[in-house]
N, CA, C and O atoms as a MOPAC input file, in Angstrom:
PM7 MOZYME 1SCF
protein

 N      7.00000 1     1.17700 1    19.15200 1
 C      6.36000 1    -0.11300 1    19.03100 1
 C      5.57200 1    -0.24700 1    17.75100 1
 O      5.49200 1    -1.32800 1    17.16900 1
 N      4.98700 1     0.85700 1    17.31300 1
 C      4.02300 1     0.76500 1    16.22700 1
 C      4.36700 1     1.77500 1    15.14200 1
 O      4.66100 1     2.93500 1    15.43100 1
 N      4.32700 1     1.33000 1    13.90600 1
 C      4.54300 1     2.22100 1    12.77400 1
 C      3.31700 1     3.11600 1    12.60500 1
 O      2.24400 1     2.81900 1    13.13200 1
 N      3.48400 1     4.20200 1    11.87300 1
 C      2.35900 1     5.11800 1    11.67700 1
 C      1.35700 1     4.57700 1    10.67400 1
 O      0.24200 1     5.09100 1    10.58600 1
 N      1.72300 1     3.55600 1     9.91900 1
 C      0.79800 1     2.97100 1     8.95700 1
 C     -0.19000 1     2.06900 1     9.68400 1
 O      0.20000 1     1.25400 1    10.52100 1
 N     -1.45900 1     2.21900 1     9.36300 1
 C     -2.47200 1     1.42300 1    10.06600 1
 C     -2.39400 1    -0.05100 1     9.71700 1
 O     -2.82400 1    -0.89200 1    10.50600 1
 N     -1.85300 1    -0.38400 1     8.54800 1
 C     -1.76500 1    -1.79400 1     8.17000 1
 C     -0.79800 1    -2.52900 1     9.09100 1
 O     -0.93500 1    -3.73700 1     9.28400 1
 N      0.18000 1    -1.82200 1     9.66400 1
 C      1.12200 1    -2.43500 1    10.58800 1
 C      0.70200 1    -2.26100 1    12.03700 1
 O      1.00500 1    -3.10400 1    12.88100 1
 N      0.01100 1    -1.18100 1    12.32500 1
 C     -0.29500 1    -0.83300 1    13.71000 1
 C     -1.43700 1    -1.66600 1    14.29400 1
 O     -1.36800 1    -2.07400 1    15.45300 1
 N     -2.46800 1    -1.92000 1    13.51900 1
 C     -3.63300 1    -2.60500 1    14.05800 1
 C     -3.33600 1    -4.02400 1    14.54400 1
 O     -3.75000 1    -4.36500 1    15.65200 1
 N     -2.64200 1    -4.86800 1    13.77700 1
 C     -2.33900 1    -6.20200 1    14.29700 1
 C     -1.48900 1    -6.16700 1    15.57100 1
 O     -1.66500 1    -6.99200 1    16.46800 1
 N     -0.57300 1    -5.20800 1    15.63800 1
 C      0.24700 1    -5.09000 1    16.83800 1
 C     -0.58800 1    -4.66400 1    18.03200 1
 O     -0.39500 1    -5.17700 1    19.13400 1
 N     -1.50000 1    -3.74600 1    17.83400 1
 C     -2.37900 1    -3.29900 1    18.91100 1
 C     -3.26400 1    -4.43300 1    19.41100 1
 O     -3.45000 1    -4.59200 1    20.61800 1
 N     -3.81000 1    -5.22400 1    18.48600 1
 C     -4.63900 1    -6.37000 1    18.87200 1
 C     -3.81000 1    -7.37200 1    19.66700 1
 O     -4.29000 1    -7.93600 1    20.65000 1
 N     -2.57800 1    -7.59100 1    19.24800 1
 C     -1.69700 1    -8.51700 1    19.95100 1
 C     -1.42300 1    -8.03800 1    21.38200 1
 O     -1.49900 1    -8.82300 1    22.32700 1
 N     -1.11100 1    -6.77600 1    21.53300 1
 C     -0.81000 1    -6.23100 1    22.86300 1
 C     -2.02600 1    -6.32200 1    23.77400 1
 O     -1.91400 1    -6.75600 1    24.92000 1
 N     -3.19100 1    -5.91300 1    23.26900 1
 C     -4.40400 1    -5.95800 1    24.09400 1
 C     -4.79600 1    -7.39400 1    24.45500 1
 O     -5.17500 1    -7.67100 1    25.59300 1
 N     -4.70400 1    -8.29300 1    23.49200 1
 C     -5.07400 1    -9.68000 1    23.76600 1
 C     -4.16300 1   -10.30700 1    24.80200 1
 O     -4.63100 1   -10.98500 1    25.71600 1
 N     -2.87500 1   -10.08800 1    24.66800 1
 C     -1.94200 1   -10.64600 1    25.64700 1
 C     -2.09100 1   -10.00300 1    27.01800 1
 O     -1.88300 1   -10.65900 1    28.03900 1
 N     -2.45000 1    -8.72500 1    27.04700 1
 C     -2.68600 1    -8.05700 1    28.33100 1
 C     -3.89400 1    -8.66400 1    29.03400 1
 O     -3.84300 1    -8.92900 1    30.23500 1
 N     -4.97300 1    -8.88600 1    28.30300 1
 C     -6.15700 1    -9.50400 1    28.91200 1
 C     -5.87600 1   -10.93700 1    29.35100 1
 O     -6.37500 1   -11.37700 1    30.38700 1
 N     -5.10200 1   -11.65100 1    28.59000 1
 C     -4.75700 1   -13.02000 1    28.98800 1
 C     -3.94800 1   -13.03100 1    30.27900 1
 O     -4.15500 1   -13.88500 1    31.14100 1
 N     -3.02400 1   -12.08000 1    30.41100 1
 C     -2.23000 1   -12.01400 1    31.65300 1
 C     -3.08200 1   -11.61300 1    32.84400 1
 O     -2.85600 1   -12.07300 1    33.96400 1
 N     -4.07400 1   -10.74300 1    32.59500 1
 C     -4.94500 1   -10.33900 1    33.69400 1
 C     -5.73900 1   -11.52400 1    34.25000 1
 O     -6.04000 1   -11.57000 1    35.44200 1
 N     -6.06900 1   -12.46400 1    33.39300 1
 C     -6.83400 1   -13.63900 1    33.82200 1
 C     -5.94000 1   -14.83300 1    34.13500 1
 O     -6.41400 1   -15.96600 1    34.22000 1
 N     -4.63900 1   -14.57600 1    34.30700 1
 C     -3.65600 1   -15.58900 1    34.69800 1
 C     -3.59100 1   -16.76700 1    33.72800 1
 O     -3.47000 1   -17.91700 1    34.15200 1
 N     -3.66700 1   -16.49600 1    32.48400 1
 C     -3.56400 1   -17.54600 1    31.47800 1
 C     -2.10100 1   -17.70000 1    31.06100 1
 O     -1.34000 1   -16.73300 1    31.05900 1
 N     -1.72400 1   -18.91600 1    30.71300 1
 C     -0.35000 1   -19.15000 1    30.27300 1
 C     -0.20900 1   -19.08000 1    28.76400 1
 O      0.90900 1   -19.03100 1    28.25000 1
 N     -1.31400 1   -19.07500 1    28.05000 1
 C     -1.23600 1   -19.01000 1    26.58300 1
 C     -1.04100 1   -17.56500 1    26.13200 1
 O     -1.40700 1   -16.62400 1    26.83600 1
 N     -0.46000 1   -17.41000 1    24.94700 1
 C     -0.19400 1   -16.08200 1    24.38400 1
 C     -0.60700 1   -16.07000 1    22.92100 1
 O     -0.61500 1   -17.10600 1    22.25700 1
 N     -0.95100 1   -14.88300 1    22.42700 1
 C     -1.23300 1   -14.68700 1    21.00500 1
 C      0.02600 1   -14.19200 1    20.31800 1
 O      0.80000 1   -13.41600 1    20.87700 1
 N      0.21100 1   -14.65600 1    19.10200 1
 C      1.29300 1   -14.14800 1    18.26800 1
 C      0.67300 1   -13.66800 1    16.97300 1
 O     -0.00900 1   -14.43600 1    16.29500 1
 N      0.89600 1   -12.41400 1    16.61500 1
 C      0.29200 1   -11.82600 1    15.43000 1
 C      1.40700 1   -11.37600 1    14.48500 1
 O      2.38700 1   -10.76400 1    14.90900 1
 N      1.24300 1   -11.68900 1    13.20300 1
 C      2.18200 1   -11.19000 1    12.20000 1
 C      1.39000 1   -10.70900 1    11.00000 1
 O      0.24000 1   -11.09300 1    10.78400 1
 N      2.03100 1    -9.87300 1    10.24400 1
 C      1.35400 1    -9.23800 1     9.13200 1
 C      2.21200 1    -9.37600 1     7.88100 1
 O      3.35000 1    -8.90800 1     7.85400 1
 N      1.67600 1   -10.01300 1     6.85100 1
 C      2.35600 1   -10.15000 1     5.56900 1
 C      1.39000 1    -9.70700 1     4.47300 1
 O      0.72500 1   -10.55200 1     3.87400 1
 N      1.29300 1    -8.41200 1     4.19500 1
 C      0.27800 1    -7.92500 1     3.26400 1
 C      0.48500 1    -8.36800 1     1.81500 1
 O     -0.47600 1    -8.41800 1     1.04800 1
 N      1.72700 1    -8.69200 1     1.42600 1
 C      1.98100 1    -9.04300 1     0.03000 1
 C      2.26000 1   -10.52900 1    -0.14900 1
 O      2.80200 1   -10.93100 1    -1.17800 1
 N      1.90800 1   -11.33400 1     0.81100 1
 C      2.18000 1   -12.76000 1     0.73000 1
 C      1.32100 1   -13.45000 1    -0.32300 1
 O      1.75200 1   -14.45100 1    -0.89500 1
 N      0.13400 1   -12.95300 1    -0.59200 1
 C     -0.76900 1   -13.61700 1    -1.52000 1
 C     -0.23200 1   -13.60100 1    -2.94500 1
 O     -0.58400 1   -14.47700 1    -3.73500 1
 N      0.61300 1   -12.63100 1    -3.30000 1
 C      1.15900 1   -12.56900 1    -4.65600 1
 C      2.13600 1   -13.70900 1    -4.91900 1
 O      2.32600 1   -14.09900 1    -6.07100 1
 N      2.75200 1   -14.24400 1    -3.88700 1
 C      3.71100 1   -15.33000 1    -4.06700 1
 C      3.00700 1   -16.64200 1    -4.37400 1
 O      3.60800 1   -17.52800 1    -4.98300 1
 N      1.76300 1   -16.78900 1    -3.97500 1
 C      1.03900 1   -18.02500 1    -4.18200 1
 C      0.35600 1   -18.10200 1    -5.54000 1
 O     -0.21100 1   -19.13700 1    -5.89100 1
 N      0.40400 1   -17.02400 1    -6.30100 1
 C     -0.27000 1   -17.01100 1    -7.59900 1
 C      0.51800 1   -17.81700 1    -8.62400 1
 O      1.73400 1   -17.97800 1    -8.52500 1
 N     -0.20900 1   -18.30700 1    -9.59500 1
 C      0.41300 1   -19.01200 1   -10.70900 1
 C      1.24300 1   -18.01400 1   -11.52100 1
 O      0.81900 1   -16.87100 1   -11.69700 1
 N      2.41400 1   -18.42000 1   -12.01800 1
 C      3.27500 1   -17.46200 1   -12.74900 1
 C      2.58700 1   -16.80900 1   -13.94600 1
 O      2.85400 1   -15.64300 1   -14.23800 1
 N      1.70700 1   -17.53100 1   -14.64800 1
 C      1.01500 1   -16.95700 1   -15.80300 1
 C      0.11300 1   -15.80600 1   -15.36400 1
 O      0.04900 1   -14.77500 1   -16.03200 1
 N     -0.58600 1   -15.98300 1   -14.23800 1
 C     -1.47700 1   -14.93700 1   -13.72600 1
 C     -0.65100 1   -13.75900 1   -13.21400 1
 O     -1.00800 1   -12.60200 1   -13.43700 1
 N      0.45100 1   -14.05600 1   -12.52900 1
 C      1.31100 1   -12.99400 1   -12.00600 1
 C      1.87900 1   -12.15100 1   -13.14900 1
 O      1.94500 1   -10.92600 1   -13.04600 1
 N      2.29100 1   -12.80900 1   -14.24000 1
 C      2.79800 1   -12.06900 1   -15.39800 1
 C      1.70200 1   -11.22500 1   -16.03100 1
 O      1.95300 1   -10.10200 1   -16.46800 1
 N      0.48500 1   -11.76300 1   -16.08000 1
 C     -0.62900 1   -11.00200 1   -16.63700 1
 C     -0.90800 1    -9.74600 1   -15.83100 1
 O     -1.15900 1    -8.68100 1   -16.39300 1
 N     -0.86200 1    -9.87300 1   -14.51400 1
 C     -1.08000 1    -8.70800 1   -13.64500 1
 C      0.02800 1    -7.68400 1   -13.84800 1
 O     -0.22800 1    -6.48100 1   -13.91200 1
 N      1.26200 1    -8.17300 1   -13.95000 1
 C      2.39400 1    -7.26500 1   -14.14800 1
 C      2.25500 1    -6.49300 1   -15.45900 1
 O      2.43000 1    -5.27500 1   -15.48700 1
 N      1.93600 1    -7.20800 1   -16.55100 1
 C      1.83900 1    -6.53600 1   -17.84000 1
 C      0.64900 1    -5.58700 1   -17.89300 1
 O      0.72500 1    -4.55200 1   -18.55500 1
 N     -0.43700 1    -5.90800 1   -17.22100 1
 C     -1.56800 1    -4.99400 1   -17.15700 1
 C     -1.16100 1    -3.70100 1   -16.44500 1
 O     -1.44600 1    -2.60700 1   -16.93300 1
 N     -0.50500 1    -3.82400 1   -15.31200 1
 C     -0.06000 1    -2.63200 1   -14.57000 1
 C      0.96900 1    -1.84000 1   -15.36500 1
 O      0.96700 1    -0.60900 1   -15.34900 1
 N      1.85400 1    -2.56300 1   -16.06400 1
 C      2.88400 1    -1.90200 1   -16.86700 1
 C      2.24700 1    -1.08800 1   -17.99300 1
 O      2.63600 1     0.05600 1   -18.22900 1
 N      1.27200 1    -1.67300 1   -18.68700 1
 C      0.59800 1    -0.95700 1   -19.77400 1
 C     -0.18600 1     0.23300 1   -19.24900 1
 O     -0.23000 1     1.28500 1   -19.88600 1
 N     -0.80300 1     0.06800 1   -18.09100 1
 C     -1.54800 1     1.16600 1   -17.47800 1
 C     -0.61200 1     2.33200 1   -17.14500 1
 O     -0.95700 1     3.49100 1   -17.37300 1
 N      0.56100 1     2.02500 1   -16.61000 1
 C      1.52000 1     3.07300 1   -16.28000 1
 C      2.04800 1     3.75600 1   -17.54600 1
 O      2.30900 1     4.95900 1   -17.53900 1
 N      2.20500 1     2.99400 1   -18.62800 1
 C      2.64400 1     3.61200 1   -19.88500 1
 C      1.60900 1     4.59800 1   -20.40700 1
 O      1.96700 1     5.66300 1   -20.90900 1
 N      0.34500 1     4.25900 1   -20.29700 1
 C     -0.71600 1     5.17300 1   -20.74400 1
 C     -0.70600 1     6.43600 1   -19.88400 1
 O     -0.85300 1     7.54300 1   -20.40200 1
 N     -0.53400 1     6.27400 1   -18.58900 1
 C     -0.47400 1     7.45200 1   -17.71300 1
 C      0.74400 1     8.30600 1   -18.02100 1
 O      0.65500 1     9.53300 1   -18.04000 1
 N      1.88500 1     7.66200 1   -18.26400 1
 C      3.11100 1     8.40300 1   -18.55800 1
 C      2.99900 1     9.12700 1   -19.89000 1
 O      3.60100 1    10.18700 1   -20.06400 1
 N      2.24600 1     8.58100 1   -20.83100 1
 C      2.08800 1     9.24200 1   -22.12900 1
 C      1.27500 1    10.52600 1   -21.99900 1
 O      1.48900 1    11.46400 1   -22.76800 1
 N      0.36200 1    10.59000 1   -21.06100 1
 C     -0.46700 1    11.77400 1   -20.89600 1
 C      0.13000 1    12.82900 1   -19.98400 1
 O     -0.37300 1    13.95100 1   -19.92400 1
 N      1.18400 1    12.48900 1   -19.28200 1
 C      1.75900 1    13.42100 1   -18.31200 1
 C      2.40700 1    14.65100 1   -18.94300 1
 O      2.14500 1    15.75500 1   -18.46400 1
 N      3.23600 1    14.54000 1   -19.98700 1
 C      3.86600 1    15.74600 1   -20.55500 1
 C      2.85600 1    16.76200 1   -21.08300 1
 O      3.10800 1    17.96500 1   -21.02000 1
 N      1.73500 1    16.30600 1   -21.59300 1
 C      0.74100 1    17.25500 1   -22.10400 1
 C      0.17400 1    18.11500 1   -20.98200 1
 O     -0.19800 1    19.26400 1   -21.21700 1
 N      0.10400 1    17.58700 1   -19.78600 1
 C     -0.39000 1    18.37300 1   -18.65100 1
 C      0.55600 1    19.53300 1   -18.33500 1
 O      0.11700 1    20.62300 1   -17.96700 1
 N      1.86800 1    19.28100 1   -18.48600 1
 C      2.83200 1    20.36400 1   -18.26800 1
 C      2.66500 1    21.44500 1   -19.33200 1
 O      2.76500 1    22.63500 1   -19.03400 1
 N      2.41100 1    21.03100 1   -20.56600 1
 C      2.24300 1    21.99900 1   -21.64900 1
 C      0.99200 1    22.84200 1   -21.43200 1
 O      1.02700 1    24.05600 1   -21.63400 1
 N     -0.09600 1    22.22700 1   -21.03000 1
 C     -1.33900 1    22.96000 1   -20.77900 1
 C     -1.13400 1    23.95400 1   -19.63800 1
 O     -1.58600 1    25.09600 1   -19.71700 1
 N     -0.46500 1    23.52700 1   -18.59600 1
 C     -0.20600 1    24.40600 1   -17.46100 1
 C      0.64900 1    25.59300 1   -17.88700 1
 O      0.40700 1    26.72100 1   -17.45800 1
 N      1.64000 1    25.34500 1   -18.72300 1
 C      2.51400 1    26.41100 1   -19.19600 1
 C      1.74700 1    27.40500 1   -20.06500 1
 O      1.97500 1    28.61000 1   -19.96800 1
 N      0.84400 1    26.91700 1   -20.91000 1
 C      0.04400 1    27.80100 1   -21.76000 1
 C     -0.90500 1    28.65300 1   -20.92200 1
 O     -1.12100 1    29.82700 1   -21.22400 1
 N     -1.46300 1    28.07100 1   -19.88300 1
 C     -2.35800 1    28.85300 1   -19.02100 1
 C     -1.58400 1    29.95600 1   -18.30300 1
 O     -2.08900 1    31.06600 1   -18.13000 1
 N     -0.36500 1    29.64600 1   -17.89100 1
 C      0.46800 1    30.68000 1   -17.27100 1
 C      0.78800 1    31.78700 1   -18.26100 1
 O      0.82400 1    32.96000 1   -17.88900 1
 N      1.02200 1    31.42400 1   -19.52700 1
 C      1.32000 1    32.41400 1   -20.55200 1
 C      0.11400 1    33.29700 1   -20.82900 1
 O      0.26200 1    34.50400 1   -21.02000 1
 N     -1.07500 1    32.71100 1   -20.85100 1
 C     -2.29900 1    33.49400 1   -21.12700 1
 C     -2.58700 1    34.50300 1   -20.03000 1
 O     -3.01600 1    35.62400 1   -20.30500 1
 N     -2.34900 1    34.10000 1   -18.77300 1
 C     -2.63600 1    35.00900 1   -17.67300 1
 C     -1.45500 1    35.91700 1   -17.37400 1
 O     -1.53700 1    36.78400 1   -16.50400 1
 N     -0.36200 1    35.72100 1   -18.08800 1
 C      0.88100 1    36.48400 1   -17.91900 1
 C      1.38700 1    36.41300 1   -16.48100 1
 O      1.58400 1    37.42700 1   -15.81200 1
 N      1.59100 1    35.16400 1   -16.03100 1
 C      2.04200 1    34.92600 1   -14.65900 1
 C      3.45000 1    35.44600 1   -14.43900 1
 O      3.75500 1    35.96600 1   -13.36600 1
 N      4.29400 1    35.31700 1   -15.41500 1
 C      5.69700 1    35.68200 1   -15.24800 1
 C      5.88600 1    37.15100 1   -15.25500 1
 O      7.01300 1    37.62900 1   -15.12400 1

């Protein structure tokens, strides 16, 4: 019934509990719960959405530029301690 992610599980749990309590009190109304975590990005203006995309893209490029140096540092430390 429920995914292991809490973002999906909590709304479903609230729905089940609410409908159970409603049935206990003989009510004919029901709750319907849905979850759309990324729906807000569709409502943004295209200029703002592009700005967010390019900001994230540039951030990832900076991170990717620093990644190979970490492998080199790790390799040098292994060489100094004579791991092999």
